GUNU-427002 format. One record per residue (C-alpha): residue number from 1; chain; z, y, x. Coordinates in Angstrom, 3 decimals. Layout:
N
+------+-------+----------+----------+----------+
! resi ! chain !       up !    north !     east !
+------+-------+----------+----------+----------+
!  NUM !     A !        Z !        Y !        X !
...
+------+-------+----------+----------+----------+
//
This chain:
250
+------+-------+----------+----------+----------+
! resi ! chain !       up !    north !     east !
+------+-------+----------+----------+----------+
!    1 !     A !   25.113 !  -29.041 !  -42.731 !
!    2 !     A !   24.406 !  -28.623 !  -39.047 !
!    3 !     A !   23.793 !  -25.160 !  -37.625 !
!    4 !     A !   20.085 !  -24.401 !  -37.789 !
!    5 !     A !   18.405 !  -21.997 !  -35.374 !
!    6 !     A !   18.163 !  -18.498 !  -36.810 !
!    7 !     A !   14.366 !  -18.583 !  -36.959 !
!    8 !     A !   14.275 !  -21.779 !  -38.994 !
!    9 !     A !   16.898 !  -20.396 !  -41.383 !
!   10 !     A !   14.839 !  -17.250 !  -41.923 !
!   11 !     A !   11.571 !  -19.202 !  -42.149 !
!   12 !     A !   12.868 !  -21.692 !  -44.707 !
!   13 !     A !   14.951 !  -19.488 !  -46.971 !
!   14 !     A !   12.791 !  -16.404 !  -46.482 !
!   15 !     A !    9.721 !  -18.357 !  -47.559 !
!   16 !     A !   11.574 !  -19.793 !  -50.544 !
!   17 !     A !   12.659 !  -16.275 !  -51.559 !
!   18 !     A !    9.153 !  -14.850 !  -51.170 !
!   19 !     A !    7.865 !  -17.651 !  -53.410 !
!   20 !     A !   10.574 !  -17.185 !  -56.033 !
!   21 !     A !   12.200 !  -20.561 !  -55.339 !
!   22 !     A !   15.696 !  -19.299 !  -54.450 !
!   23 !     A !   17.758 !  -16.391 !  -55.715 !
!   24 !     A !   18.514 !  -13.481 !  -53.433 !
!   25 !     A !   22.198 !  -14.192 !  -52.876 !
!   26 !     A !   21.528 !  -17.778 !  -51.842 !
!   27 !     A !   18.819 !  -16.665 !  -49.421 !
!   28 !     A !   21.052 !  -14.044 !  -47.813 !
!   29 !     A !   23.991 !  -16.438 !  -47.494 !
!   30 !     A !   21.826 !  -19.115 !  -45.896 !
!   31 !     A !   20.072 !  -16.811 !  -43.410 !
!   32 !     A !   23.111 !  -14.765 !  -42.380 !
!   33 !     A !   25.438 !  -17.755 !  -42.245 !
!   34 !     A !   28.510 !  -17.028 !  -40.118 !
!   35 !     A !   27.084 !  -13.759 !  -38.764 !
!   36 !     A !   28.320 !  -10.371 !  -39.951 !
!   37 !     A !   24.883 !   -9.200 !  -41.019 !
!   38 !     A !   21.161 !   -9.342 !  -40.251 !
!   39 !     A !   18.891 !   -6.285 !  -40.127 !
!   40 !     A !   15.172 !   -5.705 !  -39.610 !
!   41 !     A !   14.044 !   -2.927 !  -37.230 !
!   42 !     A !   10.806 !   -1.235 !  -36.107 !
!   43 !     A !    9.106 !   -1.633 !  -39.479 !
!   44 !     A !    8.523 !    2.148 !  -39.725 !
!   45 !     A !    6.896 !    2.177 !  -36.283 !
!   46 !     A !    4.394 !   -0.362 !  -37.556 !
!   47 !     A !    3.545 !    1.776 !  -40.569 !
!   48 !     A !    5.628 !   -0.153 !  -43.094 !
!   49 !     A !    7.558 !    2.785 !  -44.529 !
!   50 !     A !   11.130 !    3.867 !  -44.022 !
!   51 !     A !   12.457 !    6.102 !  -41.258 !
!   52 !     A !   11.809 !    5.590 !  -37.569 !
!   53 !     A !   14.718 !    4.485 !  -35.357 !
!   54 !     A !   16.543 !    2.929 !  -38.304 !
!   55 !     A !   16.988 !   -0.682 !  -39.335 !
!   56 !     A !   16.593 !   -2.021 !  -42.843 !
!   57 !     A !   18.946 !   -4.542 !  -44.345 !
!   58 !     A !   17.555 !   -8.064 !  -44.326 !
!   59 !     A !   16.748 !   -7.844 !  -48.029 !
!   60 !     A !   15.028 !   -4.459 !  -47.729 !
!   61 !     A !   13.062 !   -5.667 !  -44.711 !
!   62 !     A !   11.843 !   -8.767 !  -46.505 !
!   63 !     A !   10.943 !   -6.659 !  -49.539 !
!   64 !     A !    8.803 !   -4.412 !  -47.328 !
!   65 !     A !    7.098 !   -7.459 !  -45.841 !
!   66 !     A !    6.415 !   -8.841 !  -49.310 !
!   67 !     A !    4.847 !   -5.506 !  -50.264 !
!   68 !     A !    2.569 !   -5.878 !  -47.232 !
!   69 !     A !    1.323 !   -9.233 !  -48.492 !
!   70 !     A !    3.756 !  -11.659 !  -46.869 !
!   71 !     A !    3.589 !  -15.084 !  -48.505 !
!   72 !     A !    5.783 !  -17.034 !  -46.106 !
!   73 !     A !    7.591 !  -17.067 !  -42.775 !
!   74 !     A !    7.118 !  -19.557 !  -39.954 !
!   75 !     A !    9.172 !  -20.187 !  -36.824 !
!   76 !     A !    8.202 !  -20.441 !  -33.156 !
!   77 !     A !   10.253 !  -21.779 !  -30.238 !
!   78 !     A !    8.359 !  -20.828 !  -27.074 !
!   79 !     A !    9.197 !  -21.491 !  -23.433 !
!   80 !     A !    7.288 !  -20.620 !  -20.288 !
!   81 !     A !    4.139 !  -22.731 !  -20.193 !
!   82 !     A !    4.400 !  -23.718 !  -23.850 !
!   83 !     A !    3.783 !  -20.927 !  -26.368 !
!   84 !     A !    3.543 !  -23.255 !  -29.363 !
!   85 !     A !    3.841 !  -21.256 !  -32.562 !
!   86 !     A !    2.702 !  -17.945 !  -31.043 !
!   87 !     A !   -0.715 !  -16.299 !  -31.234 !
!   88 !     A !   -0.071 !  -13.025 !  -29.423 !
!   89 !     A !   -0.388 !  -10.223 !  -28.638 !
!   90 !     A !    1.328 !  -10.008 !  -25.262 !
!   91 !     A !    4.210 !   -7.807 !  -26.404 !
!   92 !     A !    5.228 !  -10.148 !  -29.196 !
!   93 !     A !    4.862 !  -13.226 !  -27.011 !
!   94 !     A !    7.006 !  -11.681 !  -24.242 !
!   95 !     A !    9.784 !  -10.723 !  -26.651 !
!   96 !     A !    9.700 !  -14.173 !  -28.264 !
!   97 !     A !    9.898 !  -15.843 !  -24.856 !
!   98 !     A !   12.919 !  -13.745 !  -23.913 !
!   99 !     A !   14.668 !  -14.715 !  -27.150 !
!  100 !     A !   13.497 !  -18.333 !  -27.133 !
!  101 !     A !   12.488 !  -18.053 !  -30.775 !
!  102 !     A !   10.630 !  -15.893 !  -33.265 !
!  103 !     A !    9.319 !  -15.752 !  -36.806 !
!  104 !     A !    5.699 !  -15.113 !  -37.762 !
!  105 !     A !    5.032 !  -13.445 !  -41.119 !
!  106 !     A !    2.323 !  -15.350 !  -42.976 !
!  107 !     A !   -0.185 !  -13.012 !  -44.600 !
!  108 !     A !    0.903 !   -9.810 !  -42.873 !
!  109 !     A !   -0.010 !  -10.155 !  -39.151 !
!  110 !     A !    3.562 !   -9.385 !  -38.152 !
!  111 !     A !    6.271 !  -11.116 !  -36.180 !
!  112 !     A !   10.060 !  -10.859 !  -35.985 !
!  113 !     A !   12.185 !  -11.559 !  -32.906 !
!  114 !     A !   15.970 !  -11.893 !  -33.184 !
!  115 !     A !   18.404 !  -10.092 !  -30.942 !
!  116 !     A !   22.163 !  -10.474 !  -31.139 !
!  117 !     A !   24.931 !   -7.962 !  -30.446 !
!  118 !     A !   28.236 !   -9.577 !  -31.281 !
!  119 !     A !   28.042 !  -10.901 !  -34.830 !
!  120 !     A !   25.067 !   -8.715 !  -35.775 !
!  121 !     A !   21.499 !  -10.030 !  -35.555 !
!  122 !     A !   18.637 !   -7.540 !  -35.557 !
!  123 !     A !   15.102 !   -8.791 !  -36.138 !
!  124 !     A !   12.690 !   -6.569 !  -34.206 !
!  125 !     A !    9.257 !   -6.310 !  -35.815 !
!  126 !     A !    6.022 !   -6.629 !  -33.813 !
!  127 !     A !    2.346 !   -6.859 !  -34.543 !
!  128 !     A !    1.400 !  -10.555 !  -34.392 !
!  129 !     A !   -1.892 !  -12.433 !  -34.422 !
!  130 !     A !   -2.791 !  -15.612 !  -36.262 !
!  131 !     A !   -1.558 !  -18.719 !  -34.479 !
!  132 !     A !   -2.466 !  -22.363 !  -34.083 !
!  133 !     A !    0.124 !  -24.879 !  -35.173 !
!  134 !     A !    0.809 !  -28.587 !  -34.683 !
!  135 !     A !    0.245 !  -30.825 !  -37.687 !
!  136 !     A !    3.480 !  -32.061 !  -39.267 !
!  137 !     A !    2.409 !  -35.708 !  -39.135 !
!  138 !     A !    1.252 !  -35.513 !  -35.522 !
!  139 !     A !    4.420 !  -33.662 !  -34.490 !
!  140 !     A !    6.471 !  -36.431 !  -36.108 !
!  141 !     A !    4.525 !  -39.200 !  -34.379 !
!  142 !     A !    4.643 !  -37.433 !  -31.015 !
!  143 !     A !    8.398 !  -36.983 !  -31.262 !
!  144 !     A !    8.927 !  -40.642 !  -32.134 !
!  145 !     A !    6.854 !  -41.707 !  -29.133 !
!  146 !     A !    8.698 !  -39.273 !  -26.869 !
!  147 !     A !   12.093 !  -40.561 !  -27.986 !
!  148 !     A !   11.083 !  -44.152 !  -27.271 !
!  149 !     A !    9.510 !  -43.331 !  -23.901 !
!  150 !     A !   12.483 !  -41.204 !  -22.840 !
!  151 !     A !   14.948 !  -43.913 !  -23.832 !
!  152 !     A !   13.023 !  -46.488 !  -21.795 !
!  153 !     A !   12.793 !  -44.226 !  -18.748 !
!  154 !     A !   16.441 !  -43.202 !  -18.831 !
!  155 !     A !   17.471 !  -46.818 !  -19.242 !
!  156 !     A !   15.557 !  -47.649 !  -16.062 !
!  157 !     A !   17.457 !  -44.819 !  -14.375 !
!  158 !     A !   20.752 !  -46.352 !  -15.542 !
!  159 !     A !   21.589 !  -43.396 !  -17.768 !
!  160 !     A !   24.806 !  -45.079 !  -18.927 !
!  161 !     A !   26.160 !  -44.748 !  -15.392 !
!  162 !     A !   25.936 !  -40.959 !  -15.215 !
!  163 !     A !   25.725 !  -39.914 !  -18.854 !
!  164 !     A !   27.205 !  -42.557 !  -21.188 !
!  165 !     A !   27.134 !  -40.179 !  -24.162 !
!  166 !     A !   23.353 !  -39.786 !  -23.746 !
!  167 !     A !   22.948 !  -43.549 !  -23.708 !
!  168 !     A !   25.016 !  -43.789 !  -26.886 !
!  169 !     A !   22.828 !  -41.251 !  -28.667 !
!  170 !     A !   19.637 !  -42.944 !  -27.574 !
!  171 !     A !   20.980 !  -46.262 !  -28.831 !
!  172 !     A !   21.649 !  -44.795 !  -32.281 !
!  173 !     A !   18.689 !  -42.574 !  -33.088 !
!  174 !     A !   19.210 !  -43.127 !  -36.798 !
!  175 !     A !   22.331 !  -40.965 !  -36.648 !
!  176 !     A !   20.762 !  -37.537 !  -36.973 !
!  177 !     A !   22.265 !  -34.113 !  -37.711 !
!  178 !     A !   22.802 !  -33.384 !  -41.393 !
!  179 !     A !   20.173 !  -30.817 !  -42.404 !
!  180 !     A !   19.479 !  -29.404 !  -45.854 !
!  181 !     A !   16.749 !  -26.992 !  -46.871 !
!  182 !     A !   15.945 !  -24.853 !  -49.897 !
!  183 !     A !   13.653 !  -25.808 !  -52.750 !
!  184 !     A !   10.051 !  -25.813 !  -51.632 !
!  185 !     A !   10.580 !  -27.217 !  -48.141 !
!  186 !     A !    9.089 !  -30.741 !  -48.082 !
!  187 !     A !   11.695 !  -33.461 !  -47.479 !
!  188 !     A !    9.558 !  -34.729 !  -44.611 !
!  189 !     A !    9.965 !  -31.349 !  -42.893 !
!  190 !     A !   13.729 !  -31.368 !  -43.411 !
!  191 !     A !   13.855 !  -34.796 !  -41.764 !
!  192 !     A !   11.593 !  -33.613 !  -38.935 !
!  193 !     A !   13.851 !  -30.648 !  -38.173 !
!  194 !     A !   16.818 !  -33.036 !  -37.990 !
!  195 !     A !   14.889 !  -35.250 !  -35.558 !
!  196 !     A !   13.814 !  -32.246 !  -33.483 !
!  197 !     A !   17.373 !  -30.960 !  -33.225 !
!  198 !     A !   18.527 !  -34.451 !  -32.258 !
!  199 !     A !   15.947 !  -34.583 !  -29.461 !
!  200 !     A !   16.864 !  -31.159 !  -28.112 !
!  201 !     A !   20.553 !  -32.042 !  -28.210 !
!  202 !     A !   19.882 !  -35.166 !  -26.141 !
!  203 !     A !   17.966 !  -33.065 !  -23.612 !
!  204 !     A !   20.737 !  -30.462 !  -23.433 !
!  205 !     A !   23.476 !  -33.021 !  -22.883 !
!  206 !     A !   21.452 !  -34.977 !  -20.328 !
!  207 !     A !   20.769 !  -31.855 !  -18.258 !
!  208 !     A !   24.280 !  -30.423 !  -18.291 !
!  209 !     A !   25.112 !  -31.791 !  -14.825 !
!  210 !     A !   24.435 !  -34.731 !  -12.589 !
!  211 !     A !   27.289 !  -36.685 !  -14.105 !
!  212 !     A !   27.817 !  -38.814 !  -11.034 !
!  213 !     A !   26.646 !  -39.591 !   -7.528 !
!  214 !     A !   22.904 !  -39.769 !   -8.159 !
!  215 !     A !   20.175 !  -39.013 !   -5.694 !
!  216 !     A !   17.797 !  -36.057 !   -5.676 !
!  217 !     A !   15.011 !  -38.479 !   -6.626 !
!  218 !     A !   16.990 !  -39.634 !   -9.662 !
!  219 !     A !   17.700 !  -36.035 !  -10.675 !
!  220 !     A !   13.991 !  -35.203 !  -10.602 !
!  221 !     A !   13.066 !  -38.420 !  -12.396 !
!  222 !     A !   15.547 !  -37.589 !  -15.123 !
!  223 !     A !   14.153 !  -34.071 !  -15.486 !
!  224 !     A !   10.587 !  -35.351 !  -15.708 !
!  225 !     A !   11.605 !  -37.897 !  -18.338 !
!  226 !     A !   13.175 !  -35.167 !  -20.463 !
!  227 !     A !   10.326 !  -32.622 !  -20.309 !
!  228 !     A !    8.097 !  -34.424 !  -22.873 !
!  229 !     A !   11.060 !  -34.953 !  -25.198 !
!  230 !     A !   12.006 !  -31.271 !  -25.088 !
!  231 !     A !    8.406 !  -30.282 !  -25.775 !
!  232 !     A !    8.117 !  -32.736 !  -28.661 !
!  233 !     A !   11.402 !  -31.507 !  -30.111 !
!  234 !     A !   10.276 !  -27.878 !  -30.035 !
!  235 !     A !    6.904 !  -28.718 !  -31.573 !
!  236 !     A !    8.650 !  -30.657 !  -34.321 !
!  237 !     A !   10.783 !  -27.626 !  -35.151 !
!  238 !     A !    7.735 !  -25.340 !  -35.178 !
!  239 !     A !    5.678 !  -27.572 !  -37.468 !
!  240 !     A !    8.544 !  -28.287 !  -39.845 !
!  241 !     A !    9.488 !  -24.591 !  -39.995 !
!  242 !     A !    5.960 !  -23.275 !  -40.658 !
!  243 !     A !    4.732 !  -23.266 !  -44.270 !
!  244 !     A !    1.116 !  -22.892 !  -43.129 !
!  245 !     A !    1.061 !  -26.615 !  -42.233 !
!  246 !     A !    3.502 !  -28.085 !  -44.747 !
!  247 !     A !    2.171 !  -31.094 !  -46.668 !
!  248 !     A !    1.033 !  -30.138 !  -50.175 !
!  249 !     A !    3.375 !  -32.676 !  -51.746 !
!  250 !     A !    6.290 !  -30.388 !  -50.875 !
+------+-------+----------+----------+----------+
//
């Protein structure tokens, strides 16, 4: 299975655990992955029990959130100018922007932002407001359109000349990362996360360097072609990682 972003891992397996669809050990293994451990901090400061200036284990933190009414966890992947998946307040949004990701606790008006020190990830807790989310179906359609439009534009820019590996990936969009999710996550959302990760990987590779003697105009044209794809990829991850908008068939 491909490496999933930390916020999607916590959203998927944390939601499944809160709903009784996975056992504790499986949830912890999936969320922590190759890290040494995950902890949850600042819960006491928000009035959720425990001692101030201490961090709970991941399991204890999730148990406290469940006691506060948490029914699920959803991910956000914000960038400047695109706060999709966030609803505020300012402090939570700013921390999520700095990290590039966050988790919103469904049913508890709380948010979690990951920070890493070595192999230890600490999820800092914040007050969080209700958010607006993209529809799963619309996110899927938008991503498909963005992939097609980006492929056409990059072909016109002779992408194979300066980034042959990008051209190869655009020619074989059916070859997506292998992604698996826990019980309860709709298969359509698992597929959408794979497509979103594929899109973001294409963007990352295409922007690594100029790859050859291309003009400033071509550099800017390439960047502009990739902006909608990056946005669509992030929105796909948000929708597919947010149980509030999952299709009921899941």
